[in-house]
N, C-alpha and C positions, 0 to 999 in steps of 0.2 A: 864288501864293495858297495852294497846297497845302503848300508849304514853310513858309509863315508859320503855317498852322494846326497843323502838326506842332510848331513851336516853342512855340506857345501851349499845346498839349496837354502838351508836356514840362514847361513851366513850371508848369502846373496840377498835374501829377503830383508835381513836386518840392515844391510848396506843400502839397499834400495830405499827402505823407509827413512834411513838417516839422511840420504841424499834428498829425498822428497821434503823432509823437514827443513833441511838447509835451504832448499830452493824456495820453500814457502816463506821462510824467514827473510830471505834475500829479496823476495818480491814485495815486502812491505816498503812502501814509499814514504820517506821522510818529507814532511811539508813544513817549510820554515815560515814561522810567523814572527814578525818583528815586534819588539817591545822597547820602549825608551821612556825614561823618567829620571828624576833627580835621585841618583843612588849614592851620592856623596854630597857633603856640604850641609848647610842649615836646613834644607828641605828633604834630607835623605829619608826621614821617617815617613814622609808622604809617598816617596818612591817605593819604599819597601811595602807599605800597605797596599799600594796600587799593584805592585808585582805579585804579591801573595794571592790576590783575587784571580789574576790571570793564570798563575801557576796552578791553582786549584781547578780552574776550568779546563786547562789543558790535560791535567791528570784525569779528571772525570771523563772527558771526552775520549781520551786514549783507552780508558778502562772499558769502554763500550766496543772496542776493536772495530772502529769505523771502516767501512768499505765505500770508497768514492771512485766513480769511473771504472768500476770493476776491479779495483785494486785495494788491498788493505793499506791504510795509511796511518802514519804516526805523526802527530803534530809536535814540532820541536820549536821552542822559543829561542830566538836570536835576540839576546838582550844587550842593551847599551845604556850607558850613563850620559845623559845630556846636560847634567850639572845645573839644570834650570837656567841655562844660558842660551839665548837665541842663536848665536854664532855656532856654538857647539852642537846645537840642535840640528842645524842644516848639514853640518859635517856628518853627524850620526845618521841622518836621514839618507844621505847619498850612499853611505857605506852599507846600510841595510838594503837599499834597492840593489846595489851591486852584488850583495850576497844572495840575491834571488828570492827574497821573501814573497809570499803569496798574499799577505795581508798585513796591516799594521795596527797594533793595539797600543795607542799612545799618540802623542806625548801627553804629559800631565799638565804642565803649565800652558796657559794661553800664549805667553810670550815665545815659547819654543814651538808650540804646535802650529801657529799661524804661518811663520816662514817655512817650516818644514813641510807643511801641507802641499805647497806648490810642487815640491819634488816628488811626492807620492802621486799627486794628480797627473803630473807630466808622464809618470811611469805607468799610469792606469791602475795603481794599487789602492784598493779601498782602505780607508783609515778611520778607525773608531777611537776617538780621543776623549780624555777626561776634561779637556779645556772647556771653559764655560763662557768665554768672551763671545759676544754676538758675531763679531767679524769673522770668526772661524768658518761658519757655515754660510756667510754672506758673500763669499768670493766668487761664486758661480761654478765651483768645482762639483762634479757629480760624485766624487769619491769621499766626501767628508761627512762623518756621522759622529754623534755624541754618545757619551755614557751617562752624562748628567744634564739636568735642565740648564738652559742658558741663563746668563746674568740679566737678560732683559726681564725675565719673569722674576728672578730672585731679587734683583734690586728694587723692582716695582713693589713686590710684596713687603720687603723689609722697610722701604721708605714709608709706605702707607701704614704699616704696623707701628712704626716709631711714633707717628703723629696721632693716628686714630686710637690706638690701643694703649701705648705707653704714655700718651698725652704730652709729649714734648713739643715745644714750639721753636726754641732757639737751638739750632744744630750747627756744630762745627764738623768739618770733614777733612780728613787727612788720607792721602793715598800714596802708594809706593812707586807710582809711575810705570808699573808693569802693565801689560795688556790686560791682565786679570784685574789688578787692583784699581787702576784708573777706570776701566770699563764698568766695574761693579759700582764704584763710587758715583760715576756719572748717572747710572740708572737709578741709584738710591736718591741722589739729589733731585732728579726730575720728579720722582714719585713723591718725595717728601714735600716739595714745593706745591705739587698739584693737590696734596692733601691739606694744605694750609700751613705748612711749616715754613720757617725762615732760616736760610743758611747765613749764619753770622760771620763765618770765615771758612776759607778752604786753603789748606796747606799741603805741601808735597815733601816727601822724603824719598828714600830708595830701598830696595829690598835687601840691602846689606847693613843698613843702619841699626844701631842699638842705643844711641843717645838722642833723645827727643826733647831734652829740657828746654832748649830755646823755642821750639815750636809750641810746646805745652805752656810755657810761660806767656807766650802771646795769646794762646787760646784762653788761658785763665782770665786774662783781662777783659774778654768779651762775655765771660760768664755763661757758657752754653748749658743747656739742659741735657745735652747728649753729645758725645764725640763719636763720630762714625769713622772706622778705619778700613780702608780697602787695601788688603795685603795679607801676609802670612802670619802664623802664630809666632814665628821666631822674632818678629818685630812687635807684634801686638802685646806679647807677654811682658817684655821690658817696658813698653809704653805704659801699660796699665799700672805697673809698679811705680813708675816715675810720676804718674798722675796722682797716685795716693800720697807720695812723698811731698808733692807740691801743694797738697791740700785741695785738689780739684774734686769736687763732689759729684760731678756729672759721671754717669756710667759710660763705659765703652761699648760700642756695638760694632760688629764686623760680619764678614761673610763666612763661607764654609771652611776657609783655610784657618780661621780662628777657632773653630769648633773642634778641638782635639784634646786628648788627655795631656799632651805635651804642653799646651797653653796653660793648663791648670797647674801642672808640675812646676813650670818656670815662674808663673805669676804668683803662686802661693795664695795667701789670704786676699791679696788685691784682686784676684780673679772673681771673687764673689760679686754678683750684680751684673757681670758682663753678659751681653746678649749677642747671639750669633744666629744667622740664617744658614740653612743647609738645604741643598737640593734634595728632593726625595722625602720619603716618610721616615719616622723613627724606626729603628731596626725591628722593634717588637711589633710594629704595625705592617711591616712588609709582608706580602703574601707568602714568600718563602723564607722569611727571616728566621724563624725558629729552627728549621732544618739546617739553614746555612750556618747559624751560630754553632750548632753541635759539630757539623762537618769541619768547620774552620778550626775550632778548638782542638779537635782530634788530630788534625793535620799539622798545625803550627804550635800547639800547646800555648796559645795565648788568645786573648779576647779579640773579637772583631773591632777594628778601628773605624775609620770613616769611609774610605773609598773602595775597599775591596769588594763589597757586594755589587757595586756598579761596574767594576772592572770585570768581575765574573760574568755578569749579564752581557756586557759588550763582547767578550770573547765567545760566549755561547751563541750570540746572534750571528757572528761571523761563521762559526762552524755550522750552524743550522742552515745558513744560506748556501754554503758549499755542498751540504748533503742534498738540499732541495734541487740545486743545479746539477748535482751528480758530477761536479767538477771543482777542482781547486784553482782553475784558471781564473784570475781576477776578472777578465772581461766577461766570463760566462756567469760567475756567481754574483757580480755586482748588481745586476738588475733584481735578483732575488733578495739581496740584502736590503735594497731600497724598499722592498715590499714586506719587510719583516713584520710579522704579527705573531707573537708567541708569549706564553706565560713565562714569567721570570721571577727571580728572587725579589727584585725591588718593585715590580709592578705586575698587576694582574694581566696586563697586555702590553708588552713592549713593542712599540711601533714608531716609525719615523715619518715625518712630514716630507714635503718635496725638497727641503733644504738639507735634511739629515738631522734636524732637531727632533727631540723626543716629543711625541704627541701627548703623552699622559704624565708629564713631569710635575711633581708636586714640590712644595716648599714647606719646611718646618722651621719654626723659631724656637730657640733654646735659651736658657738662662742658667748661669752658674749659681747654685744655691748650696751652701755648706760644702763647697769644694767639689760639687758634681754637676754635670750638665743635666738639666731637667727640661722636659718638653713644655712649651708654652702654648703653641698653636700650630696646626698643620693646615695647609691650603692646597686643595686639589690632590692629584696623584693617585686617586682610587678608582 
């Protein structure tokens, strides 16, 4: 009888422990974090690079078994494809808000981010975007933050570099009429003129075009020393090939969306000599670059591309603010996010100014030499 009672007691203890474990598992709160970027179409490689950085941050944070507001929490990505399209971007934004996200990481393109940002702002949801157009953080919203340096600084550095360092005088400009491409080209033009350069022509295309022969034929007639393109690699790569076919000797220069392995793969030998500016420092000079490279390679079995380190830092800044506020409530952690000051992969101290722009953003200029992007010069960011 006594033996049987011990068996029953043991069984009861096992059952109690099982129930306790179940209760503990059930008490873990899922916290939805929104993500949106171009996951299909010509810019899908940007979106995947962006998403990988955020995925890595979510997994790293969840591995610490965070407790916020007295409860264990698990961050869950609510991902959407905005197709790099402004109209789709606003539809996606409303859906994510309706899903109950506690924070937004994205969008990627300035053209999708700017209209979507109003929806997040109206819902009081903090948004940390990859978008670099100045307008994004100049709307007066308290909820807008960046992952990368804005085009105001990037265009200024690139325009000055083109004239003062590369020594070009006659510059032709083409942009794709997106918020990113046009905005970056505008800033480049302003800086190039201030440095003593002359803009001999400015032409426009769109972010879906692949045939630039008529534009380039016109530009060839004005014999520029440099052609600057504000847009993505999916247009810049065929453009530079067509420049070579038409016998245009001037090099192509562009912004960070040109600085990709994809550009080199598509452009082939024509890529050599192309110059691009990129927000931030070279990967090997980033404070946490070495460790990030190893971690990324282990997780995704591929090399770090362009955007993932900035995406990782943006996500970690949001999680850090929630932990400091001891709350995942947007209204409670937003003030802490605005006061962010933390060591990061891409910067010794990641911090925002009053508009949500990065305080310590640097710019690096690169050039394609023998089929590889090589560093020319870095400005700031340390």
